[in-house]
N, C-alpha and C positions, 0 to 999 in steps of 0.2 A: 466566879470567876472567868469570863471569857478571854482566852489569851489572843493578842494580836500582834504576831511578828510582824505584819504588814506594816505597822507604823514605822519599824526601823527601815522601809523600802520607800518611803513616801516621797522622796526628791532626791536628786541627783546629789545635792549637799549631805542627806542624812546617809544615805549609800556610801558615799565618800568617806564619810566619820566613823563608820562601823565597819569597813572592807577589813577582812581578814587576812587576804594575801596581796600584796603588791608589788607590781615590778618597778625596777630600776635600773637605769642605764649600767651601774656596776656591777649587775648580775648576771649581764650579758657579754658572751663573746662571740666573735665573729670570725667564722672560718675564711681564709682565702685560698687561694691557688694561686701561685708564682709561676708561670711558664718560661721558661730557658729560652732564649733568642726572641721572645717576643718581642716586639716593637712597639704593640698598642693591645690595650684589653679586646681580649678575643670571647664573645658572646657563648654562653652555653645553652644551646638551643631546649635541654629539657629543663633547664632551671632559670626561666625569663627574669632578668635583671640580675643575673650573678655571670661572672666573668673569670677566665683566665687572666691575670694581669701581668702585664710587664713590669719589670722591676720600678720604673718610673711611677707608673700609676698606683703600683701597691705603697709607694712612698707618700701620696697623697692621700690614700686610705688609710697609712698608719696615722699621719697626721690629724685626720677628720675623726679617728677614733679616740684621740684624745682629746679634741674639741667637744665631742660628745660624751664625755665621762664613761666609755665604755670598761669593762673588767679587763679585756685583753682581746688579742687575736690569735687565731689558731691557725697557724701556717703549712700548707701543703706544697709540695716541690714536684714540679710537672717538666721533668726533665727532657732533653732531644734524643738522648740514646741510652739505651738500658741493656743489663748484662745479667747472666745466670744469678750472678751473686750480689748484685744490686750497690756496685762499688760506688755508685755516684751517692748514695746515702752517707757514707764516711769520708768523702773528698770534701775537705775545706772550700774548693772550687766549686762543688757541685752545687745545683741550682737552690736547694733548700737552704742550705747553711748560709749562701750568700743572701738569700732573703732574710735569714734571722740577722745577719750582720748590717744588712739596710736598715731594717726593722729598727734595733737598737741604736744604731746610729742618728736616725729620725727622731726617736721618742726617748730614749735614754730610760730612765725609770720612771718616766710618766705614766706608761700602759705597759702592762705584764704581755711579753713576748712568748707566745705559746709555742711549741715544734712538735708535729705530729713524728712518733717514734715508729717507724714500721717500714719494712722494705718494700710493699706493692707497687708502690710509683716509680719502683728503679728496676725492680726486677723485669725479665723478658717472658717470663712465664706469669707475672702479677701475683702470685701469691706474696703472703706476709714473711716468711722465712725461704732461706736455701732449701734446693731439693736434694735427698739423698739418690742413690743409684735405681730406685725404684720407683721414683717419680713423686715418693711421699715427702711433706715438709718435716725436717728434720729438725727438731726442737732445739737440742743443746747446742748444734752448730748455730744456728740463728743465734742463740743468745751471745755467743762470744762477739758476733757483728752487732746486737743489738747496744751491748757493752761500748763498743767503740763507736757506735753513732751518736749514743749518749754524750759522750766526752766531745764529738765533734760539736755536737748542737751548742753543748753549757760554752765551748770554746769561742764559739759564735756570735754566743750573747744571749742564749735563749735563759729566760728567768723560769722555765716550767718546759720540761719534755713529757712527753704524753704517748706512752708506750701503747698500743694500741693492737698488737698483735696477736694478743691471748696464747702466746708461748707459756708454759707452765714455767714457774720462776723468773718471768722478766724483770720483775720489780728489783727482786734481791740483786740480780746480775746487775743492773743498772744502778742501784744504788750505790753497790761496790764500787763499781767502775769511776764514778762521779767521786764518790767519799776518796778514792785512792790519789785522786788527780788534786785534790783540794776545792774540788766543788761542791763544798758541802752546803751551800744554800742553796743549790739549784732543785726547786720542786719537781717531785715525782707527781704528775695527774695519772693513775693508772684507769686504763680502760678496764675495769674491774670485771663489769658483766655486760659483755658485748656479743650478741648474737647475731647466728647465719640470716640477716632479715631479707626478704625481699625489697625492701625499703631502699636499699642502698643503689639502686638501678642507675640513677641521674648523676650519681659520684664518680661511676666509672667512666661516663663521657668526661666531667671535670677535670679529672687526673690521665685521661687518656689511658685508661687501664689497658693490660696485655693479658689479663687473666682467662685462662684456661682451666674449666673445671669449674668447682667451687670451694668452699671454705669450711664446709660441715664438720670437718674432721677436728677443726680447732677453734672455731667460732662457735657458741652455744646454741643447741637446740631449743627453736621458740615455745616449745611445749613444756620447758623446764623452770620452775621458778625456786625451789630449795636450791638448787645448782649455783644460782647468783650467789646465793649467799655464801656459799662454799667458798665460791671463786674471791667474793671481795674480802672475806675474811682472810682468805690467804693472802691478798695485796694488802691488807693493813698488816699484817703478821711480819711481810716482807720489808715493809717500811713506805708506802705509798704515804704521801701527805694529803693528796684529795683521790676521790674514788669517783668512778663515773659508768652510769649505766647508759648503753645505747643498743636501739633506737631509744626514744623518749615517749612518744604518746600511746605507742601499742604496749608498752612495757609499764605504766602508770603503777600496777601492782608491784611489779619489782622495784621501783623506784622507792616505794613507799615502804617496803620491807628493808631495803639497803639503809633509809634513812634511819628507821626504827632501830639497826643493828649495829651503829656506828656512831661514835662520837666527831670523825672528822668529817670536813666538809665533803657535800656529795654535790657532784654535777651528772648533767643530763645533755645528751645530745640530739637535737630535732635534726633528723638527718634529711638528706637532699630527697628523698620520697616522698616525706610529709610537705616539706616545703613544696614540690610540684602538684599534690594533689590539689591542695590549697590554691596555689596559683591556678591552676586549669579549671577549676571549678569557678573560681572567681571571674576567669576568662569568659566564661559561659553566661555568666550573670546569675549563676544557680546561688552563691552566696554572698553576703556582703564581707567583702575581702578583710578590710582594717578590722571589723571586730571578729571575724574567725583566726585571724592572726593573734591578736591580744588573748582568746580565749584559749587557744592551744598553750600560748607562754605561761598562762595564768595557771592551766590546769598543770603543767609541770612544774610549777611552781610549788602549787597546792598540795602536790605528791610530795615534795619534801626535799626538791632540786634547790640548793642553795645557789648555784651558778648554772646557767642554761647558754650552752651554744646552739647557736642560731641564725640563719643566712638572712635574718630579718633584722638582725641586732643594731645596724646603725639606722635604719627606717625607724625602728619602733622606738629607738634613743632620741631623734630629734621629735617624735611626737612628744614622747614622755615630757620634755622638756622646753614645751612651747609655752 
């Protein structure tokens, strides 16, 4: 017998019927930047189509996310002032906590409000933690602040807090801090395998980063695969509810490993550099933009992600619901 697999590719209707991996709006999370003091959205030049929102423009985006059926929004704050301790991160009046409260007031429980739990947007040196007297990131001193930050975000209304600093022990400290004040239902989405990647460049513009040096002493070495499983399993043991791999497209092997190793939901973050590369190539007419976007997202889902953070979330959701 001659096998003819092409029979199952013979028409668009047939391909839809047998498609193994599908995208749905509910699987997509939209990262958003909310800038303190902004009176209108500010374009991010390295990420065409993405903006630093004002509080008012962000409210419209939250409402649209509900209408589109997105899985959630991931909020990042862009403060007007920073200090060595990142004190704005724990301030109830700080821009991120205010944005969380705005989002909850706008959408209630109709959309998951997620918040980045890291100090890098709030420190004047741009690192994800506080520094010791030798200029190194102090892991344990940072953990104390992360616990306070988690409580501030939960009190502001975050359904999900997302520690992204790659500090050792961060999930355990955050879970304990939340439970101690009664936020037992606040979900911890752990950036379990976050690499020191070159693909974060445009994000630095998006959050007005003050980074001095690099983050290689705490984010993972891009050459390491097994280490990602060690980090992930530690986060699971410490109480993570969801684990995430970041970046996504250059780490699909890691994503597949994590998916095979854990029973928890797995997320992946399609980061700013991945977004910018496709947009730049499409602007030159070198690739079919919409097909490349869809193919990139399908590849992340195919590798095992249940949840995908992507700056195209709203656009793709509109296309999926036509």
